[in-house]
N, C-alpha and C positions, 0 to 999 in steps of 0.2 A: 618694569615702572609699577609701583604700588597703585591701586587704586585711590587709596589717601594716603598722604603723608601730612601728618602735623607736628608742627616744630614749634616748642614753647608757646602754643596759644594760652592768651590770658584775655579774660572780658571782663571787665569792671562796670557795676552801675553806680558812678560817682564813686565814692569810697568803699561799697560793697563788692565784695567779691563774689562773680559768679563761676568762672573757672581760672585756674593760674596755673601757667606753665605745664600745660597738657601736651604732651609728646608720645604719640603713637603712628602706627601705620597698620593699614589694611592691606592685604596682598592680593593680587589677583585671584580670582575664584575661593576666597576666604569668607567666612561670616565670623565678623569679630562683634564681640556682645560688651555693650556699655551697661555695667552693674552698679545699682547704688541706690539709696532709697529715695522718695522725694526730695527735691531740694539738694541733690548732692552736685548738681551741674551738668547732667546729661543732657537735658533738652537745651540749654545755652549752648553748651558746646556744638551739638547738632545745627543750630540755626545760624552760629557764627560761622561753621565751616560752609555753609549753604549762601552765606552772604547778606542775610537776612538782619543780623548783627554786626556792627562794626568792631572788630578785634581791638583791643587797647594795645596790644602787642603781640608777636609773633606772628604764623602765617601757616598756609597749608596749600597743598594741591589737590585738586580732585580730578583722576582721570588725565592727568597731566597739566590741568590748567591751574593759573593762579588764583585761590579762592578769595583774595584779598581785592583784585584787580575787578571792578564792575562788570567790564566787556567779558572778561576770560571767565568769570563766575557765571554769567549767564549762558554761555558754550557750554560750560560744563552741565549745567541744569538742564541742558535739552537732552542728554544722555542719562539722567537720573530720575529715579522715581523716589520720591518723599513721601511718607505718611508721619503727618504732626501727631503730637500725643493727644492732643485736643481739636481735632479739625475742625476750623470755622466755617463749616459749608453755609452756604447762601440758603436760609432756610425757607424763601419764598418759590425756589425754583423746583423744578421737577429733579427728582435724579437723573433723568435724561438730558435734560437741559446742562444741568452741571457737567455732565460727562461729554457732551457735545464740546461744551467750552472748552475743557480739557484736550479733548481729540484735537480742536482746531489749532490748540499751541504747539501738539507735541506728536500727534498722531495716536492711533487708537488700533494696532495690528491686533491685538488680541481682546478686544472689548467684549464682543458678542461672547466668545468663548468664557471670559469671567464672570462676565452678568449670569450666564447661564449656571456656571459652577456654583458661585455663591447664592443663588436662588433670589436674584434682587429683582424687584419690580420696579423699573425705571420709571413707570408712569407716576407714581406717587410723589408728591410735594416733600421736600426733606423735612419740612417741618412735623409732617405727619408720621415720621419714620421713628422706629425705637432706636434706642443708643446702637443696639447692634447692628440693626439694618444701615444706620448713620456709618457706622465703621465698615461695611461692607463698601459703600459708595466710594470711601476714601481710598480703600484697598485696591479697589479695579482702577480708580484714577492712577494710583501709584504703579501699577503693574502694566497697565494696558499698553503702553506704547514700547513693552521689552526693553526694560533700561538696562545700562551696562552697570549701574551702580544704584545699588537701592538703599536710602536712610530710612529706617523704621523707628520710631517712636512709639513705645508701648503698643505694637501692632494688632495684639489680639485683646486689647481692652473692648469688653461688652461682648465677645463673640462665645458662644456654647460651645462645649469639648468638640463637637464633630466639626466645626467651623474652623477651631484652631488646628486641628489637624488637617483639614483642607490646606488651610494656611501654610503650614509646615511643608506639605507636600510641594504646594507652587514655590516656595522659596527653594528646594531642592532641584526642583525641575531649571529654575531660574540658574543655578549654580552650574547644572549639568550644561547650560548654553554658554556659560563662561562668564556669569555676572558674578559681583562682588557684592556683599551685604553689611552695612553697619546697621546693630541690631540693639536697640535701647531699650531695657525691660527691667521690672523688678520681680519678674516671674521666674525664678531660679530653676524650674525644672524647663521651662520653655528655651532659657539660655544653654543648659545643659544639652538637651535634644538637639539643637540648632548651630551651637557655635564651636568653632575651633579654637579660638582663644577668647579670652576676657579681659576687659579693662575695667579695674575696680574704682569708683569714683566715689571720695569722702570730702565733702565740704568744699568742692571745687577742684580737688585735688586729686590726679591721677594716681593711687598709693600703689598700684599694682598690673602687671600685665603677666597672665599666666594662660598656658593651656587650660581647657577644661579637665583633661586627667590630672595635671597639678594641683588644682584648685580644689578637686576632690580629695586628694592625699592629704590636703591640711586638714581636712574637716576628722583623717582619722578612721577608725573602726567603732562600731556600737558592738561592745561585748556583753554578753548575758550568761552567766555561769552559775550553774549550782552544785554545791559540794558538799560533802558528807559530814564535815567538821563544823562547830561554832565558828562562825567569822570574826576575827579580830580586825575591826574597820582599819586600823592604823596602818596594816599590811598592805592596804589597797591606797593608801594617800601617800603616794610617791609621784615623781616625776613623770609626766605623760598621760596622768590619769586625770579627766574630768567628768563632773556630771555624774558623782558615784552615788549609789544606793545601794543599802545593804539591808536586805530581808530575808525570807525565803531563798529568794535568789540574789545575787550580787549583779548590778549592772553598772556599767560606765562607758566613757568614749575612752578609747586606747589611741593617743599619739607617736605612741614609740614603735619600735620593731617587733618582729615576732619571736623572736629569741627571747628578748626581754619579756614580753607577756608570759612566755612559756616559764621562765624563771618566777616572775610574778605568782604564777599560780602552782610552782613546784611544791608548796608546801601545804596543799592540801590535796586531798582524795575527790578529782573532778567526776561529778556524775552526769552533768549534761554541758554542752558548752555550745553557744551560737556566737557567731563571729560575722557582722555584716559591714558594707559601708555605712559610715554615718550620712545623714541627709545632708545635703549641699547647703541646707542654711547654716548648719554648724560652721564649715568651712568658710562663708561668707563672712560671717560674725568675727571669725578672727582679724579681720582687717578694721574691726570698729571698737577694738579694746585700745585705752591709753591715747596720746597724742598722736594727732596726725605728722605721720612722718613726711619727709621729703618727696620733690617730685619724681616720678618713675618715667624713664623714658623708654616704650616698647615697640622694638623692632619686630621684624619678623621672626628671629630668633629666641624672643623671649623678654624678659623684663631685666634692666640694668637699673639699681637703686643710686641716686645721687646722693652724696653725703650731705648736701646742703638742706636747710629747710626752708618754707614759704617765706618768700618775702613780700610783704603788703606793698602794693601799689597804686597808691591813692589817683593816680592820675588818668585822665581822659576817661572815653567810653561810656558817657552817661547814657541813660536808656531812654530818654524823652522822646529821639525821634525813632529810636530803632525798634522799640517794644511793638510798635505797630507793623513792623515790615514782615512778621512771620506770615506766610502767606499759605492759603488751603491748597494742599497736596503741590506748593511751591509755586504755583503758576499764576496768582495773584501778582507774586512780585515781579514777575517776568511780563505780564500783560501791563504793566504801568509805562 
């Protein structure tokens, strides 16, 4: 049974689309990444999965529990660690008081270890903590009950590079213990380092679900070549070439095969050649050219593209009562 199974999930705020017809699975023991810029729908999807927002249509299961049923959703959350993108921590409490509250709801098997690991001073008021230290509090709250499923929204926001590495190690340890992770981020390096597969969100639509290796291949190769002859720019303005620059060296991004690249260079005497993977950012940007495609259904085996486009559904899902339901480390919702 998948840790998460999302089926045609849509959430509208009045007639404004949050997410539409989103379908994907997160398999047991998998890290699944949500990629997309701010406003793409990542946070809306996570809040709806957790029951903090009511879906307009569609459904989902988390750890086998119906996410659209309030009782079932609450049972699922007992086994889930949630890190909101903007943790609304009670600023008047100390970090210790906040974590005590979390522990009373869900347990705290690993609390002391995590507090020490992240170097968190629990005695300080949350209002007096830096952004990075507030993020540490939220991370400890999300991980300390050793959850079976983690939903993490921009988890390394505000953390320095050393703590980002500590976080990555913590995720890998939870995977070794059998947990699954849904990680939402716009930090491509973080996604590439941790995720098995990624779902790309654009304007509320899931436009692709791919393995990280397949995503990298979309970006092609960065080629830098120095030749003996004068270069005719038009020789390189062919299909498969992007970001062409011609000077003392010729540099471009190549999305074709190696045989075609050899043919392309065959008319010149090559003095120096450097071919490396293009940055992941270039692969990511290929999803943001042109019109928004139809929905993608992302199962464990990869992506299948629907032929149909998006259908605007103006019904239901107003956000007046829902917007306030997102809870700090999900527990305020459970405590009501």
